[in-house]
DOVOMI-448283 format. One record per residue (C-alpha): x negated, y negated, z negated; residue in three letters; residue number from 0. Coordinates in Angstrom, 3 decimals, decimal comma. Each point is the difference from the previous one (the first is absolute). Example, Ala and Ser with C-alpha at 12.3 -4.5 7.8 and 13.67 -1.06 7.14 Angstrom:
<pts>
pt px: -12,300	py: 4,500	pz: -7,800	type: Ala	seq: 0
pt px: -1,370	py: -3,440	pz: 0,660	type: Ser	seq: 1
</pts>
This chain:
<pts>
pt px: 81,352	py: 4,224	pz: 27,496	type: Met	seq: 0
pt px: -0,318	py: 2,047	pz: 3,489	type: Ile	seq: 1
pt px: -0,564	py: 3,763	pz: -1,041	type: Leu	seq: 2
pt px: -2,369	py: 2,121	pz: 2,247	type: Ile	seq: 3
pt px: -0,445	py: 3,602	pz: -0,384	type: Val	seq: 4
pt px: -3,567	py: 0,931	pz: 1,105	type: Asn	seq: 5
pt px: -1,810	py: 2,567	pz: -1,899	type: Arg	seq: 6
pt px: -3,510	py: -0,658	pz: 1,774	type: Arg	seq: 7
pt px: -0,359	py: -3,415	pz: -0,741	type: Leu	seq: 8
pt px: 0,192	py: 0,939	pz: -3,738	type: Leu	seq: 9
pt px: -3,278	py: 2,103	pz: -1,595	type: Ser	seq: 10
pt px: 1,834	py: 2,518	pz: -1,635	type: Gly	seq: 11
pt px: -0,876	py: -1,857	pz: -3,695	type: Arg	seq: 12
pt px: 2,748	py: -2,177	pz: 0,525	type: Phe	seq: 13
pt px: 3,438	py: 0,519	pz: 1,082	type: Lys	seq: 14
pt px: 0,923	py: -4,283	pz: 1,209	type: Gly	seq: 15
pt px: -1,713	py: -2,688	pz: 0,995	type: Leu	seq: 16
pt px: 1,627	py: -3,452	pz: -0,269	type: Ser	seq: 17
pt px: -1,305	py: -2,166	pz: 2,886	type: Leu	seq: 18
pt px: 2,234	py: -3,051	pz: 0,336	type: Trp	seq: 19
pt px: 2,827	py: 0,657	pz: 1,056	type: Pro	seq: 20
pt px: -0,599	py: 3,392	pz: 0,782	type: Phe	seq: 21
pt px: -0,014	py: 2,956	pz: -2,210	type: Val	seq: 22
pt px: -1,793	py: 3,045	pz: 1,545	type: Phe	seq: 23
pt px: 1,374	py: 3,131	pz: -1,793	type: Leu	seq: 24
pt px: -1,375	py: 3,587	pz: 0,214	type: Glu	seq: 25
pt px: 3,068	py: 1,592	pz: 0,494	type: Ser	seq: 26
pt px: 3,676	py: -0,465	pz: 0,883	type: Glu	seq: 27
pt px: 1,299	py: 0,538	pz: -3,906	type: Gln	seq: 28
pt px: -1,762	py: -2,744	pz: -1,450	type: Leu	seq: 29
pt px: 2,528	py: -2,709	pz: 1,695	type: Lys	seq: 30
pt px: 2,581	py: 2,112	pz: -2,747	type: Lys	seq: 31
pt px: -2,322	py: -0,575	pz: -3,285	type: Asp	seq: 32
pt px: 0,965	py: -3,067	pz: -1,515	type: Lys	seq: 33
pt px: -2,502	py: -0,557	pz: -2,164	type: Phe	seq: 34
pt px: -2,602	py: 0,535	pz: 2,709	type: Phe	seq: 35
pt px: 1,256	py: -2,422	pz: 1,667	type: Leu	seq: 36
pt px: 0,328	py: -2,691	pz: -2,234	type: Asn	seq: 37
pt px: -3,631	py: 0,680	pz: -0,756	type: His	seq: 38
pt px: -0,551	py: -0,733	pz: 3,602	type: Glu	seq: 39
pt px: 2,396	py: -3,124	pz: -0,346	type: Lys	seq: 40
pt px: -2,038	py: -1,496	pz: -2,861	type: Ile	seq: 41
pt px: -2,916	py: 0,218	pz: 2,391	type: His	seq: 42
pt px: 1,605	py: -2,087	pz: 2,738	type: Leu	seq: 43
pt px: 1,243	py: -2,659	pz: -2,338	type: Arg	seq: 44
pt px: -3,802	py: -0,217	pz: -1,525	type: Gln	seq: 45
pt px: -0,765	py: -0,053	pz: 3,479	type: Gln	seq: 46
pt px: 2,255	py: -2,884	pz: 0,716	type: Leu	seq: 47
pt px: -1,048	py: -1,683	pz: -2,959	type: Glu	seq: 48
pt px: -3,441	py: -0,523	pz: 1,564	type: Leu	seq: 49
pt px: 0,670	py: -0,191	pz: 3,370	type: Leu	seq: 50
pt px: -1,078	py: 3,018	pz: 0,760	type: Val	seq: 51
pt px: -3,155	py: -0,415	pz: 1,500	type: Ile	seq: 52
pt px: -1,374	py: -0,844	pz: -3,849	type: Phe	seq: 53
pt px: 2,048	py: 2,806	pz: -1,631	type: Phe	seq: 54
pt px: -2,780	py: 2,170	pz: 2,333	type: Tyr	seq: 55
pt px: -2,962	py: -1,561	pz: -1,369	type: Val	seq: 56
pt px: 0,763	py: -0,283	pz: -3,006	type: Trp	seq: 57
pt px: 0,722	py: 3,856	pz: -0,246	type: Tyr	seq: 58
pt px: -3,083	py: 0,426	pz: 1,476	type: Ala	seq: 59
pt px: -1,655	py: -1,871	pz: -1,967	type: Val	seq: 60
pt px: 1,113	py: 1,471	pz: -3,419	type: Glu	seq: 61
pt px: -0,245	py: 3,321	pz: 1,303	type: Phe	seq: 62
pt px: -3,686	py: -0,558	pz: 0,655	type: Phe	seq: 63
pt px: -0,435	py: -1,308	pz: -3,261	type: Val	seq: 64
pt px: 2,088	py: 2,481	pz: -1,735	type: Arg	seq: 65
pt px: -2,058	py: 2,862	pz: 2,068	type: Tyr	seq: 66
pt px: -3,569	py: -1,603	pz: -1,226	type: Leu	seq: 67
pt px: 0,988	py: 0,283	pz: -3,328	type: Asp	seq: 68
pt px: 1,492	py: 4,091	pz: -0,317	type: Cys	seq: 69
pt px: -1,785	py: 1,619	pz: 3,401	type: Arg	seq: 70
pt px: 3,586	py: 1,435	pz: 0,318	type: Asp	seq: 71
pt px: 2,062	py: -1,367	pz: 3,212	type: Ser	seq: 72
pt px: 2,898	py: 1,692	pz: -0,896	type: Met	seq: 73
pt px: 0,196	py: -1,786	pz: -4,321	type: Leu	seq: 74
pt px: -1,063	py: -3,022	pz: 1,746	type: Ala	seq: 75
pt px: 2,972	py: 0,251	pz: 2,072	type: Tyr	seq: 76
pt px: 2,204	py: 0,444	pz: -2,751	type: Arg	seq: 77
pt px: -1,176	py: -2,803	pz: -1,771	type: Asn	seq: 78
pt px: -0,059	py: -2,962	pz: 2,842	type: Ile	seq: 79
pt px: 2,940	py: -2,336	pz: -1,831	type: Ser	seq: 80
pt px: 2,496	py: 0,284	pz: 3,184	type: Phe	seq: 81
pt px: -0,238	py: 4,000	pz: -0,565	type: Glu	seq: 82
pt px: 0,504	py: -0,338	pz: -3,659	type: Arg	seq: 83
pt px: 3,038	py: -2,316	pz: 0,088	type: Glu	seq: 84
pt px: 1,500	py: 1,798	pz: 2,656	type: Ala	seq: 85
pt px: -0,818	py: 3,698	pz: -2,159	type: Tyr	seq: 86
pt px: 1,182	py: -1,248	pz: -3,012	type: Arg	seq: 87
pt px: 3,454	py: -1,802	pz: 1,573	type: Arg	seq: 88
pt px: 1,164	py: 2,528	pz: 2,750	type: Glu	seq: 89
pt px: 2,374	py: 1,621	pz: -1,920	type: Asn	seq: 90
pt px: 1,926	py: -3,277	pz: -0,667	type: Asp	seq: 91
pt px: 1,728	py: -0,397	pz: 2,647	type: Leu	seq: 92
pt px: 1,728	py: -3,624	pz: -1,088	type: Asp	seq: 93
pt px: -3,984	py: -1,135	pz: -0,311	type: Tyr	seq: 94
pt px: 0,285	py: -2,031	pz: 3,049	type: Leu	seq: 95
pt px: 2,433	py: -1,969	pz: -0,749	type: Lys	seq: 96
pt px: -1,411	py: -1,643	pz: -3,354	type: Thr	seq: 97
pt px: -3,855	py: 0,987	pz: 0,984	type: Arg	seq: 98
pt px: -1,834	py: -3,923	pz: -0,905	type: Pro	seq: 99
pt px: -2,408	py: -1,382	pz: 2,937	type: Leu	seq: 100
pt px: -3,020	py: 1,701	pz: 0,479	type: Trp	seq: 101
pt px: 1,031	py: 2,453	pz: -3,018	type: Ala	seq: 102
pt px: -3,602	py: 2,033	pz: 0,767	type: Phe	seq: 103
pt px: -2,298	py: -2,116	pz: -2,019	type: Arg	seq: 104
pt px: 1,735	py: 1,393	pz: -2,855	type: Lys	seq: 105
pt px: -1,380	py: 3,431	pz: 0,789	type: Phe	seq: 106
pt px: -3,640	py: -1,530	pz: 0,758	type: Leu	seq: 107
</pts>
């Protein structure tokens, strides 16, 4: 995981963005937030499982489908299976040690 602080890259709605192997952060303080970093590490694992490119394709398709369903971009984002897994498990700092392969499917 390579951490990069860059406020301009983020829209203001998000504190971070994982683009394997990089994690872009809104502020230097986020480097110390172990729960936030765990959330981003979960995304990096998801990306590796789907050979990176398929993660981004799946993410975009799932966002589009969920957006069509609710017509609310933030609600669609929060309901993407990858995000649901990461938000639900970000406080469990041991999660990645026992996480099964493709665990995000449980959150579809």
